[in-house]
C-alpha positions, 0 to 999 in steps of 0.5 A: 283656372290654376291648380294649387299644390303644396308650395302654392299652399305653403305661400298662401298660409304665409301671406294669408297669416299677415293679412289675417291681422294676428287673427284667423287661427293658427297658420301653422295648423291650418297649413297642416290640414290643408297640405294633408287633404292635397297629399291624399286628394290631389291638387285644388283648382282655383277659379278667378270670380269671373270664370264661374256661372252666375247661378252656381252655388258658392258656399264659404267655409271657415273656423269660428271661435278664439283661435287659441282654443285650436291648440287643444281642440283640432278639427277631425276633418269630418266637419267639412262633409257634414256642413256641405251635406246640410246646406245642400239638403237644406237648399235643394241644390248642389254646392259648385265651390267653396271660398274663404270667408276672410283671409287668416291663418286657419281660415284660408286654409280650411276652404283648401282643405274643403275644396280637396276633400269634397272635389270642389274648386276654391274661388280666388276671393273672400269677404274681408280682404283681411280678417275680423272677428264677427260674422257680419264684418264681410262685404256680403253683409254691405250688399245685403246678402244674408249669412242664413242658412248657417251650418254650425258643427263641432268634432263631436258630431253636434251640429245646427242649421241656423236661419236668422233675421239679421247677420248680426242675429246670426253672429250672436246665436252661433257665437252661443253655440260656438262657446257651448261646443267648446270654443270653436266650431266649423261653419258654412255661411253666406251661401251665394250665387256666382253672380253675388260673388262677382259683385260683392266679394273682394277678389284675387286674395288667394293669389294676393296671399301667395305673393306676399307668402313667396316674398317672405319664404324667399327672404327666409332663403336668402336671409335678406329682410323683406319689409321694403318689398313687403310694403311696396306690394301692399302700399303699406307703412312701417308704423313701429319696430320694438320689444314686447314688454307685457301682453295681457289677454283673456278669452271672453264671450268666444273671442280672444281680447288683449293688448301688447306694449312694446318698447322701441328698438333701433330708429324707434329707440325711446318710443313705446307702442300699444297694440290692442286686439280682439282676435285681430289687431284693432288699434295701434298707438305710438306714444299715445297717438293713433297710428292706425285702426280698423278697418286698415290692417295692422300687422305683427312681423318678426323683426328679423325674418318678417314672418306674421305673428298671430295675437296668441303667439305675441310674448314677452321679449319678442322683437316684432315690426309692426305694419300698417296696410290700407283696407279695401275701398268697400270698408271705407263706405259709410256701411263699412265704417259703421260695421267695423269702424273703431267706434263699433269696437267701443273706441272713442275715435273716428276712422281716419285712412292710414295714409292720411295718418301717416301724412301727419293730418291727424296725430291723435 
């Protein structure tokens, strides 16, 4: 049992933004929401999954929609209580804890704000170990856990409770509601028992995010670039250093789609890199050769400070480093690859673990 105060939240916000692979919403906005809640209601209790009772009702909380919409459509804070009250009434059981559904800027912060506001503990776990764009892209889905009942609400007070025949149907129907409600909503989804959390979730994601964030924050104070230390902690790889030459993006069907084109700098001078995303970074190519693809993590950071950069913050002229991190082993199973592999996103390539690509086993 650990108490999370303002310093921990600052670090988690930075670390989760890196693990969010460009998605998960604006980390600054999410951090402000969490800090405001903690200042008003006090520190949040974080529990290791092994500390919770098997029959506890745990309900993840998150934002759904296009992250760029949040710049103008900010949650008012009442959505959280409305969601939890609705799911408690529906299930006839009191919610015992919340947790992130993914690691990402706002979606690691919302559960902290919820926990503070509702007086609930937060579980040190999530369902992705990174961020993905669709609701069925969680380890719970791999283990046959249903997304229903799912609660969707907006800042105006509109609310839906969805009971669906599959997790993909939950994604499709909730996506329609999200678009209708203005492009972003607050959701409760995948209500689980403590036992299911222990067996299906990816453990220690918040504490892992905090370690990453602490490294980056320390480097901001000392002026030393932390890329080598980050790669050592995450077992990751430096894929590219470059200046962004062009960014193409559009908001479509409730997602941010786009591509960033980079020209190499320093030891990568003369090379080119293309990064394609759908909310999150999906595939990276250096001079046309695939360097990394989902479900492995592709993360953009500022070249000088290593501050994580979201897809909506990719802009012409910005100098970045592109990092590739191995995903959790659960995503490397046949069902994991079927659910979040490159072919699901309509790329005509097979998934190859990043460590094999970086060894030169596969170059394109």
